[in-house]
N, C-alpha and C positions, 0 to 999 in steps of 0.2 A: 428573323430570329430564329435559331436553330437549337440553340442549346447553351449550357452553362459557358461562361467566357471567363469567369473569375478562380483564379487559382486558390486553392483552400491553405496556401502557405500563409503562415502568421496568424491563422484563425486557431481558437481554442477547439477542444474535441466537440463541446456542445455546439459551437458555431459551424464546424464542418459538417455535422450531423444534420443540423438544421437546413443548412445550403444543399446538401445532398438530397434530403427529403423534400424541399421546395421544388426540386427539379425532376423529382422521380414520384409523381403523384399517380400516374394511371391515366389522367385525361389531360391531353397536350395543351388545351386552352389554359388551364389551370397550372400546369408546369411552366407555361410561358410568364403568366402573369406574377405567379409567387417566385418563379426562378429569377427572373429578370430584376425583380425587386431585391431579392437575398443577393444577387450578384453585386448589387451597388451598394446595398444598406446593412447587410448582415455585420459588418465590422463596427458599424456605427450604433446598433442597438446596445442599449444597457441592460442589465440583468433583467429588470422588470418586462421591458420588451421584448427580449429574447424568450421569456416563458410566455407572453402573450402571442408571440408567432408560433411557439411550440404547439400552444393550446390550438391555434388556428390549424397547424398542419395536422391535427388529430381529426379533424372534420372531413365529411365526405366531399369530395370534388365538386358534385352538383350543387350542393349548398354553397360551397365557397365561390363558385361561379356565379350564382344567383345572387349572393350578397355583394359582388364586386361589380355585377353589370346593373343592379339594382332590379332585377326582376323578382327577386324574393326580399321580404322583410327581413332585417338582420335582427336576431335576437338580442336583447339587452346586453347579455354577457359578451357578446363578440362586437357590439357597436362601439369599439374602442377607438381612440386616437391612432392606434398603430393601424387598424383596418382602413380608417378614413386616409392614412398617409399611403396605404398601397393602393387605395383607389385614386388618389390624387397624382399617384406615380406614373397612372396609365390613362390621363385624361383623353388621348387620342384613340386608345384602344378598346374602350368600353363603351357600349352603346347605352347610354342613360339619358 
């Protein structure tokens, strides 16, 4: 997996921005985990889930990676069904 595979055609401006941010994090591991999830799911997120995803994108890469791999405790405000969905999206990619 090397990068974004989804076109932004048909997405709202907000969805396009979240998709871009998911793939351009700064830490390649987080790019791959969040970006590949966004490629597949961004158009399926409702407004509430998109807001939760945007809040997640505001967090530091190292923290997100720790939450996704299970190496760090997930703070209550980020332990959401969406974060669990992202974790479940990558069952073979995460050492948990």
